[in-house]
PDBQT receptor file of N, H, CA, C and O in Angstrom, charges set to zero:
ATOM      1  N   MET A   1      99.450 -46.226 -85.597  1.00  0.00    +0.000 N 
ATOM      2  CA  MET A   1      99.168 -45.903 -83.943  1.00  0.00    +0.000 C 
ATOM      3  C   MET A   1     100.120 -44.803 -83.566  1.00  0.00    +0.000 C 
ATOM      4  O   MET A   1     101.230 -44.978 -84.067  1.00  0.00    +0.000 OA
ATOM      5  N   GLN A   2     100.026 -43.875 -82.934  1.00  0.00    +0.000 N 
ATOM      6  H   GLN A   2      99.124 -43.734 -82.526  1.00  0.00    +0.000 HD
ATOM      7  CA  GLN A   2     100.575 -42.628 -82.509  1.00  0.00    +0.000 C 
ATOM      8  C   GLN A   2     101.328 -42.939 -81.379  1.00  0.00    +0.000 C 
ATOM      9  O   GLN A   2     100.707 -43.857 -80.844  1.00  0.00    +0.000 OA
ATOM     10  N   GLY A   3     102.252 -42.704 -80.761  1.00  0.00    +0.000 N 
ATOM     11  H   GLY A   3     102.756 -41.958 -81.195  1.00  0.00    +0.000 HD
ATOM     12  CA  GLY A   3     102.798 -42.841 -79.723  1.00  0.00    +0.000 C 
ATOM     13  C   GLY A   3     102.154 -42.267 -78.409  1.00  0.00    +0.000 C 
ATOM     14  O   GLY A   3     101.429 -41.280 -78.537  1.00  0.00    +0.000 OA
ATOM     15  N   THR A   4     102.320 -42.707 -77.370  1.00  0.00    +0.000 N 
ATOM     16  H   THR A   4     102.909 -43.509 -77.267  1.00  0.00    +0.000 HD
ATOM     17  CA  THR A   4     101.865 -42.264 -76.000  1.00  0.00    +0.000 C 
ATOM     18  C   THR A   4     102.775 -42.681 -74.821  1.00  0.00    +0.000 C 
ATOM     19  O   THR A   4     103.218 -43.814 -74.629  1.00  0.00    +0.000 OA
ATOM     20  N   THR A   5     102.986 -41.561 -74.049  1.00  0.00    +0.000 N 
ATOM     21  H   THR A   5     102.627 -40.641 -74.205  1.00  0.00    +0.000 HD
ATOM     22  CA  THR A   5     104.046 -41.745 -72.782  1.00  0.00    +0.000 C 
ATOM     23  C   THR A   5     102.923 -42.029 -71.658  1.00  0.00    +0.000 C 
ATOM     24  O   THR A   5     101.778 -41.581 -71.603  1.00  0.00    +0.000 OA
ATOM     25  N   ILE A   6     103.496 -42.782 -70.902  1.00  0.00    +0.000 N 
ATOM     26  H   ILE A   6     104.427 -43.146 -70.947  1.00  0.00    +0.000 HD
ATOM     27  CA  ILE A   6     102.801 -43.161 -69.642  1.00  0.00    +0.000 C 
ATOM     28  C   ILE A   6     103.326 -43.171 -68.437  1.00  0.00    +0.000 C 
ATOM     29  O   ILE A   6     103.377 -44.287 -67.920  1.00  0.00    +0.000 OA
ATOM     30  N   PRO A   7     103.857 -42.024 -67.634  1.00  0.00    +0.000 N 
ATOM     31  CA  PRO A   7     104.569 -41.848 -66.540  1.00  0.00    +0.000 C 
ATOM     32  C   PRO A   7     103.988 -43.012 -65.121  1.00  0.00    +0.000 C 
ATOM     33  O   PRO A   7     102.828 -43.161 -64.738  1.00  0.00    +0.000 OA
ATOM     34  N   LEU A   8     104.812 -43.457 -64.772  1.00  0.00    +0.000 N 
ATOM     35  H   LEU A   8     105.755 -43.336 -65.083  1.00  0.00    +0.000 HD
ATOM     36  CA  LEU A   8     104.725 -44.591 -64.015  1.00  0.00    +0.000 C 
ATOM     37  C   LEU A   8     105.986 -44.184 -62.467  1.00  0.00    +0.000 C 
ATOM     38  O   LEU A   8     107.114 -43.710 -62.332  1.00  0.00    +0.000 OA
ATOM     39  N   VAL A   9     105.103 -44.626 -61.762  1.00  0.00    +0.000 N 
ATOM     40  H   VAL A   9     104.187 -45.011 -61.872  1.00  0.00    +0.000 HD
ATOM     41  CA  VAL A   9     106.311 -44.838 -60.046  1.00  0.00    +0.000 C 
ATOM     42  C   VAL A   9     106.715 -46.502 -60.055  1.00  0.00    +0.000 C 
ATOM     43  O   VAL A   9     106.152 -47.513 -60.474  1.00  0.00    +0.000 OA
ATOM     44  N   GLN A  10     107.945 -46.232 -59.390  1.00  0.00    +0.000 N 
ATOM     45  H   GLN A  10     108.403 -45.411 -59.049  1.00  0.00    +0.000 HD
ATOM     46  CA  GLN A  10     108.302 -47.739 -59.420  1.00  0.00    +0.000 C 
ATOM     47  C   GLN A  10     107.438 -48.463 -58.170  1.00  0.00    +0.000 C 
ATOM     48  O   GLN A  10     107.215 -48.076 -57.022  1.00  0.00    +0.000 OA
ATOM     49  N   GLY A  11     107.022 -49.768 -58.946  1.00  0.00    +0.000 N 
ATOM     50  H   GLY A  11     107.203 -50.082 -59.879  1.00  0.00    +0.000 HD
ATOM     51  CA  GLY A  11     106.113 -50.785 -58.108  1.00  0.00    +0.000 C 
ATOM     52  C   GLY A  11     104.890 -50.088 -58.846  1.00  0.00    +0.000 C 
ATOM     53  O   GLY A  11     104.182 -49.817 -57.876  1.00  0.00    +0.000 OA
ATOM     54  N   ALA A  12     104.439 -49.788 -59.584  1.00  0.00    +0.000 N 
ATOM     55  H   ALA A  12     105.014 -50.008 -60.371  1.00  0.00    +0.000 HD
ATOM     56  CA  ALA A  12     103.083 -48.994 -60.172  1.00  0.00    +0.000 C 
ATOM     57  C   ALA A  12     102.565 -50.174 -61.306  1.00  0.00    +0.000 C 
ATOM     58  O   ALA A  12     103.381 -50.832 -61.952  1.00  0.00    +0.000 OA
ATOM     59  N   LEU A  13     101.412 -50.301 -61.415  1.00  0.00    +0.000 N 
ATOM     60  H   LEU A  13     100.750 -49.767 -60.890  1.00  0.00    +0.000 HD
ATOM     61  CA  LEU A  13     100.766 -51.200 -62.558  1.00  0.00    +0.000 C 
ATOM     62  C   LEU A  13      99.806 -50.313 -63.373  1.00  0.00    +0.000 C 
ATOM     63  O   LEU A  13      98.883 -49.574 -63.032  1.00  0.00    +0.000 OA
ATOM     64  N   GLU A  14     100.385 -50.667 -64.671  1.00  0.00    +0.000 N 
ATOM     65  H   GLU A  14     101.135 -51.268 -64.948  1.00  0.00    +0.000 HD
ATOM     66  CA  GLU A  14      99.250 -49.872 -65.688  1.00  0.00    +0.000 C 
ATOM     67  C   GLU A  14      98.656 -50.744 -66.354  1.00  0.00    +0.000 C 
ATOM     68  O   GLU A  14      99.238 -51.821 -66.229  1.00  0.00    +0.000 OA
ATOM     69  N   THR A  15      97.259 -50.839 -67.387  1.00  0.00    +0.000 N 
ATOM     70  H   THR A  15      96.787 -49.964 -67.489  1.00  0.00    +0.000 HD
ATOM     71  CA  THR A  15      96.951 -51.155 -67.863  1.00  0.00    +0.000 C 
ATOM     72  C   THR A  15      96.195 -50.104 -69.128  1.00  0.00    +0.000 C 
ATOM     73  O   THR A  15      95.156 -49.453 -69.020  1.00  0.00    +0.000 OA
ATOM     74  N   PHE A  16      97.174 -50.220 -70.385  1.00  0.00    +0.000 N 
ATOM     75  H   PHE A  16      98.018 -50.749 -70.472  1.00  0.00    +0.000 HD
ATOM     76  CA  PHE A  16      96.382 -49.577 -71.246  1.00  0.00    +0.000 C 
ATOM     77  C   PHE A  16      96.183 -50.167 -72.585  1.00  0.00    +0.000 C 
ATOM     78  O   PHE A  16      96.916 -51.107 -72.893  1.00  0.00    +0.000 OA
ATOM     79  N   VAL A  17      95.147 -49.678 -73.567  1.00  0.00    +0.000 N 
ATOM     80  H   VAL A  17      94.552 -48.914 -73.318  1.00  0.00    +0.000 HD
ATOM     81  CA  VAL A  17      94.950 -50.132 -74.906  1.00  0.00    +0.000 C 
ATOM     82  C   VAL A  17      95.818 -49.423 -75.943  1.00  0.00    +0.000 C 
ATOM     83  O   VAL A  17      96.496 -48.398 -76.007  1.00  0.00    +0.000 OA
ATOM     84  N   VAL A  18      95.503 -50.372 -76.666  1.00  0.00    +0.000 N 
ATOM     85  H   VAL A  18      94.952 -51.205 -76.614  1.00  0.00    +0.000 HD
ATOM     86  CA  VAL A  18      96.373 -49.951 -78.037  1.00  0.00    +0.000 C 
ATOM     87  C   VAL A  18      95.453 -50.058 -79.240  1.00  0.00    +0.000 C 
ATOM     88  O   VAL A  18      94.533 -50.847 -79.028  1.00  0.00    +0.000 OA
ATOM     89  N   THR A  19      95.430 -49.476 -80.480  1.00  0.00    +0.000 N 
ATOM     90  H   THR A  19      96.178 -48.835 -80.652  1.00  0.00    +0.000 HD
ATOM     91  CA  THR A  19      94.554 -49.565 -81.673  1.00  0.00    +0.000 C 
ATOM     92  C   THR A  19      95.750 -49.463 -82.573  1.00  0.00    +0.000 C 
ATOM     93  O   THR A  19      96.071 -48.336 -82.950  1.00  0.00    +0.000 OA
ATOM     94  N   PRO A  20      96.462 -50.520 -82.970  1.00  0.00    +0.000 N 
ATOM     95  CA  PRO A  20      97.151 -50.844 -84.212  1.00  0.00    +0.000 C 
ATOM     96  C   PRO A  20      96.581 -50.284 -85.584  1.00  0.00    +0.000 C 
ATOM     97  O   PRO A  20      95.431 -50.559 -85.926  1.00  0.00    +0.000 OA
ATOM     98  N   ASP A  21      97.248 -49.647 -86.210  1.00  0.00    +0.000 N 
ATOM     99  H   ASP A  21      98.183 -49.423 -85.933  1.00  0.00    +0.000 HD
ATOM    100  CA  ASP A  21      96.829 -49.074 -87.297  1.00  0.00    +0.000 C 
ATOM    101  C   ASP A  21      96.908 -50.009 -88.848  1.00  0.00    +0.000 C 
ATOM    102  O   ASP A  21      96.265 -49.831 -89.882  1.00  0.00    +0.000 OA
ATOM    103  N   LYS A  22      97.902 -50.987 -88.538  1.00  0.00    +0.000 N 
ATOM    104  H   LYS A  22      98.424 -51.132 -87.698  1.00  0.00    +0.000 HD
ATOM    105  CA  LYS A  22      98.312 -52.160 -89.213  1.00  0.00    +0.000 C 
ATOM    106  C   LYS A  22      98.702 -53.212 -88.867  1.00  0.00    +0.000 C 
ATOM    107  O   LYS A  22      99.094 -53.272 -87.702  1.00  0.00    +0.000 OA
ATOM    108  N   PRO A  23      98.753 -54.266 -89.572  1.00  0.00    +0.000 N 
ATOM    109  CA  PRO A  23      99.473 -55.318 -88.829  1.00  0.00    +0.000 C 
ATOM    110  C   PRO A  23     100.802 -55.019 -89.234  1.00  0.00    +0.000 C 
ATOM    111  O   PRO A  23     101.120 -54.438 -90.271  1.00  0.00    +0.000 OA
ATOM    112  N   ALA A  24     101.830 -55.609 -88.032  1.00  0.00    +0.000 N 
ATOM    113  H   ALA A  24     101.572 -56.082 -87.189  1.00  0.00    +0.000 HD
ATOM    114  CA  ALA A  24     103.026 -55.383 -88.212  1.00  0.00    +0.000 C 
ATOM    115  C   ALA A  24     103.470 -56.173 -86.624  1.00  0.00    +0.000 C 
ATOM    116  O   ALA A  24     102.699 -56.667 -85.801  1.00  0.00    +0.000 OA
ATOM    117  N   MET A  25     105.120 -56.064 -86.567  1.00  0.00    +0.000 N 
ATOM    118  H   MET A  25     105.746 -55.663 -87.236  1.00  0.00    +0.000 HD
ATOM    119  CA  MET A  25     105.669 -55.950 -85.486  1.00  0.00    +0.000 C 
ATOM    120  C   MET A  25     106.008 -55.187 -84.471  1.00  0.00    +0.000 C 
ATOM    121  O   MET A  25     107.167 -54.787 -84.577  1.00  0.00    +0.000 OA
ATOM    122  N   TRP A  26     105.305 -54.726 -83.268  1.00  0.00    +0.000 N 
ATOM    123  H   TRP A  26     104.363 -55.051 -83.181  1.00  0.00    +0.000 HD
ATOM    124  CA  TRP A  26     105.136 -53.473 -82.561  1.00  0.00    +0.000 C 
ATOM    125  C   TRP A  26     106.168 -53.387 -81.504  1.00  0.00    +0.000 C 
ATOM    126  O   TRP A  26     106.219 -54.410 -80.821  1.00  0.00    +0.000 OA
ATOM    127  N   LEU A  27     106.960 -52.507 -81.191  1.00  0.00    +0.000 N 
ATOM    128  H   LEU A  27     106.919 -51.676 -81.746  1.00  0.00    +0.000 HD
ATOM    129  CA  LEU A  27     107.425 -52.359 -79.787  1.00  0.00    +0.000 C 
ATOM    130  C   LEU A  27     107.143 -51.799 -78.645  1.00  0.00    +0.000 C 
ATOM    131  O   LEU A  27     106.723 -50.663 -78.863  1.00  0.00    +0.000 OA
ATOM    132  N   TYR A  28     107.165 -51.998 -77.743  1.00  0.00    +0.000 N 
ATOM    133  H   TYR A  28     107.507 -52.921 -77.567  1.00  0.00    +0.000 HD
ATOM    134  CA  TYR A  28     106.963 -51.276 -76.640  1.00  0.00    +0.000 C 
ATOM    135  C   TYR A  28     108.051 -51.245 -75.540  1.00  0.00    +0.000 C 
ATOM    136  O   TYR A  28     108.502 -52.317 -75.138  1.00  0.00    +0.000 OA
ATOM    137  N   HIS A  29     108.515 -50.025 -75.013  1.00  0.00    +0.000 N 
ATOM    138  H   HIS A  29     108.148 -49.154 -75.341  1.00  0.00    +0.000 HD
ATOM    139  CA  HIS A  29     109.901 -49.601 -74.345  1.00  0.00    +0.000 C 
ATOM    140  C   HIS A  29     109.649 -48.304 -73.342  1.00  0.00    +0.000 C 
ATOM    141  O   HIS A  29     108.716 -47.503 -73.291  1.00  0.00    +0.000 OA
ATOM    142  N   SER A  30     110.631 -48.405 -72.716  1.00  0.00    +0.000 N 
ATOM    143  H   SER A  30     111.389 -49.056 -72.757  1.00  0.00    +0.000 HD
ATOM    144  CA  SER A  30     110.812 -47.683 -71.917  1.00  0.00    +0.000 C 
ATOM    145  C   SER A  30     111.977 -46.638 -72.441  1.00  0.00    +0.000 C 
ATOM    146  O   SER A  30     112.837 -47.443 -72.800  1.00  0.00    +0.000 OA
ATOM    147  N   HIS A  31     112.541 -45.280 -72.709  1.00  0.00    +0.000 N 
ATOM    148  H   HIS A  31     111.842 -44.627 -72.417  1.00  0.00    +0.000 HD
ATOM    149  CA  HIS A  31     113.565 -44.547 -72.869  1.00  0.00    +0.000 C 
ATOM    150  C   HIS A  31     114.360 -44.551 -71.709  1.00  0.00    +0.000 C 
ATOM    151  O   HIS A  31     115.366 -43.916 -72.026  1.00  0.00    +0.000 OA
ATOM    152  N   VAL A  32     114.471 -44.939 -70.468  1.00  0.00    +0.000 N 
ATOM    153  H   VAL A  32     113.653 -45.455 -70.211  1.00  0.00    +0.000 HD
ATOM    154  CA  VAL A  32     115.763 -45.249 -69.580  1.00  0.00    +0.000 C 
ATOM    155  C   VAL A  32     116.169 -46.451 -69.837  1.00  0.00    +0.000 C 
ATOM    156  O   VAL A  32     115.477 -47.469 -69.836  1.00  0.00    +0.000 OA
ATOM    157  N   VAL A  33     117.602 -46.329 -70.124  1.00  0.00    +0.000 N 
ATOM    158  H   VAL A  33     118.164 -45.502 -70.126  1.00  0.00    +0.000 HD
ATOM    159  CA  VAL A  33     118.613 -47.619 -70.289  1.00  0.00    +0.000 C 
ATOM    160  C   VAL A  33     118.088 -49.024 -69.078  1.00  0.00    +0.000 C 
ATOM    161  O   VAL A  33     117.651 -50.168 -69.203  1.00  0.00    +0.000 OA
ATOM    162  N   SER A  34     118.269 -48.561 -68.501  1.00  0.00    +0.000 N 
ATOM    163  H   SER A  34     118.624 -47.632 -68.400  1.00  0.00    +0.000 HD
ATOM    164  CA  SER A  34     118.087 -49.321 -67.029  1.00  0.00    +0.000 C 
ATOM    165  C   SER A  34     116.847 -50.309 -67.286  1.00  0.00    +0.000 C 
ATOM    166  O   SER A  34     116.895 -51.538 -67.337  1.00  0.00    +0.000 OA
ATOM    167  N   HIS A  35     115.425 -49.256 -67.476  1.00  0.00    +0.000 N 
ATOM    168  H   HIS A  35     115.386 -48.258 -67.434  1.00  0.00    +0.000 HD
ATOM    169  CA  HIS A  35     114.502 -50.062 -67.841  1.00  0.00    +0.000 C 
ATOM    170  C   HIS A  35     114.372 -50.906 -68.631  1.00  0.00    +0.000 C 
ATOM    171  O   HIS A  35     113.578 -51.826 -68.430  1.00  0.00    +0.000 OA
ATOM    172  N   ALA A  36     115.253 -50.806 -69.949  1.00  0.00    +0.000 N 
ATOM    173  H   ALA A  36     115.897 -50.059 -70.112  1.00  0.00    +0.000 HD
ATOM    174  CA  ALA A  36     115.767 -52.040 -70.894  1.00  0.00    +0.000 C 
ATOM    175  C   ALA A  36     116.428 -53.018 -70.250  1.00  0.00    +0.000 C 
ATOM    176  O   ALA A  36     116.207 -54.227 -70.319  1.00  0.00    +0.000 OA
ATOM    177  N   ASP A  37     117.282 -52.433 -69.594  1.00  0.00    +0.000 N 
ATOM    178  H   ASP A  37     117.461 -51.451 -69.538  1.00  0.00    +0.000 HD
ATOM    179  CA  ASP A  37     118.545 -53.894 -69.089  1.00  0.00    +0.000 C 
ATOM    180  C   ASP A  37     117.570 -54.580 -68.016  1.00  0.00    +0.000 C 
ATOM    181  O   ASP A  37     117.992 -55.605 -67.481  1.00  0.00    +0.000 OA
ATOM    182  N   ALA A  38     116.015 -53.993 -67.575  1.00  0.00    +0.000 N 
ATOM    183  H   ALA A  38     115.672 -53.161 -68.010  1.00  0.00    +0.000 HD
ATOM    184  CA  ALA A  38     115.548 -54.689 -66.608  1.00  0.00    +0.000 C 
ATOM    185  C   ALA A  38     114.438 -55.611 -67.466  1.00  0.00    +0.000 C 
ATOM    186  O   ALA A  38     113.697 -56.426 -66.917  1.00  0.00    +0.000 OA
ATOM    187  N   GLU A  39     114.448 -55.424 -68.459  1.00  0.00    +0.000 N 
ATOM    188  H   GLU A  39     115.051 -54.761 -68.905  1.00  0.00    +0.000 HD
ATOM    189  CA  GLU A  39     113.455 -56.272 -69.621  1.00  0.00    +0.000 C 
ATOM    190  C   GLU A  39     112.057 -55.228 -69.807  1.00  0.00    +0.000 C 
ATOM    191  O   GLU A  39     111.024 -55.629 -70.342  1.00  0.00    +0.000 OA
ATOM    192  N   MET A  40     112.179 -54.240 -69.426  1.00  0.00    +0.000 N 
ATOM    193  H   MET A  40     113.019 -53.914 -68.992  1.00  0.00    +0.000 HD
ATOM    194  CA  MET A  40     110.881 -53.350 -69.407  1.00  0.00    +0.000 C 
ATOM    195  C   MET A  40     110.828 -52.966 -71.319  1.00  0.00    +0.000 C 
ATOM    196  O   MET A  40     110.922 -51.770 -71.594  1.00  0.00    +0.000 OA
ATOM    197  N   ILE A  41     110.708 -53.812 -72.335  1.00  0.00    +0.000 N 
ATOM    198  H   ILE A  41     110.632 -54.784 -72.112  1.00  0.00    +0.000 HD
ATOM    199  CA  ILE A  41     110.788 -53.720 -73.467  1.00  0.00    +0.000 C 
ATOM    200  C   ILE A  41     110.300 -54.968 -73.855  1.00  0.00    +0.000 C 
ATOM    201  O   ILE A  41     110.373 -56.038 -73.250  1.00  0.00    +0.000 OA
ATOM    202  N   GLY A  42     109.762 -54.694 -74.998  1.00  0.00    +0.000 N 
ATOM    203  H   GLY A  42     109.703 -53.825 -75.489  1.00  0.00    +0.000 HD
ATOM    204  CA  GLY A  42     109.077 -56.178 -75.691  1.00  0.00    +0.000 C 
ATOM    205  C   GLY A  42     108.839 -55.833 -77.038  1.00  0.00    +0.000 C 
ATOM    206  O   GLY A  42     109.230 -54.802 -77.585  1.00  0.00    +0.000 OA
ATOM    207  N   LEU A  43     108.003 -56.990 -77.686  1.00  0.00    +0.000 N 
ATOM    208  H   LEU A  43     107.686 -57.828 -77.242  1.00  0.00    +0.000 HD
ATOM    209  CA  LEU A  43     107.471 -57.061 -78.982  1.00  0.00    +0.000 C 
ATOM    210  C   LEU A  43     106.188 -57.606 -78.729  1.00  0.00    +0.000 C 
ATOM    211  O   LEU A  43     105.912 -58.371 -77.806  1.00  0.00    +0.000 OA
ATOM    212  N   PHE A  44     105.122 -57.006 -79.931  1.00  0.00    +0.000 N 
ATOM    213  H   PHE A  44     105.346 -56.384 -80.681  1.00  0.00    +0.000 HD
ATOM    214  CA  PHE A  44     103.701 -57.898 -79.949  1.00  0.00    +0.000 C 
ATOM    215  C   PHE A  44     103.111 -57.466 -81.189  1.00  0.00    +0.000 C 
ATOM    216  O   PHE A  44     102.640 -56.342 -81.363  1.00  0.00    +0.000 OA
ATOM    217  N   THR A  45     103.161 -58.669 -82.311  1.00  0.00    +0.000 N 
ATOM    218  H   THR A  45     103.544 -59.581 -82.170  1.00  0.00    +0.000 HD
ATOM    219  CA  THR A  45     102.284 -58.958 -83.200  1.00  0.00    +0.000 C 
ATOM    220  C   THR A  45     101.097 -58.929 -83.819  1.00  0.00    +0.000 C 
ATOM    221  O   THR A  45     100.290 -59.858 -83.789  1.00  0.00    +0.000 OA
ATOM    222  N   ILE A  46     100.919 -57.714 -84.489  1.00  0.00    +0.000 N 
ATOM    223  H   ILE A  46     101.575 -56.959 -84.513  1.00  0.00    +0.000 HD
ATOM    224  CA  ILE A  46      99.377 -58.093 -84.706  1.00  0.00    +0.000 C 
ATOM    225  C   ILE A  46      99.021 -58.789 -86.273  1.00  0.00    +0.000 C 
ATOM    226  O   ILE A  46      99.498 -58.423 -87.347  1.00  0.00    +0.000 OA
ATOM    227  N   GLU A  47      98.311 -59.591 -86.103  1.00  0.00    +0.000 N 
ATOM    228  H   GLU A  47      97.924 -59.888 -85.230  1.00  0.00    +0.000 HD
ATOM    229  CA  GLU A  47      98.448 -59.931 -87.763  1.00  0.00    +0.000 C 
ATOM    230  C   GLU A  47      97.105 -59.786 -87.970  1.00  0.00    +0.000 C 
ATOM    231  O   GLU A  47      96.283 -59.522 -87.093  1.00  0.00    +0.000 OA
ATOM    232  N   GLU A  48      96.814 -60.011 -89.495  1.00  0.00    +0.000 N 
ATOM    233  H   GLU A  48      97.482 -60.225 -90.208  1.00  0.00    +0.000 HD
ATOM    234  CA  GLU A  48      95.485 -59.781 -90.169  1.00  0.00    +0.000 C 
ATOM    235  C   GLU A  48      94.631 -61.069 -90.169  1.00  0.00    +0.000 C 
ATOM    236  O   GLU A  48      93.510 -61.067 -90.680  1.00  0.00    +0.000 OA
TER     237      GLU A  48
């Protein structure tokens, strides 16, 4: 799966679709440390 950057402004809501290329645990996150501190980071699992 190739990475994608989706710019957002404060208070915005965005929906995006991902197509994982293999079963795994995948990480979504922001590169801004304060965003990670605000829990804008997580994992999702794709199973066979």
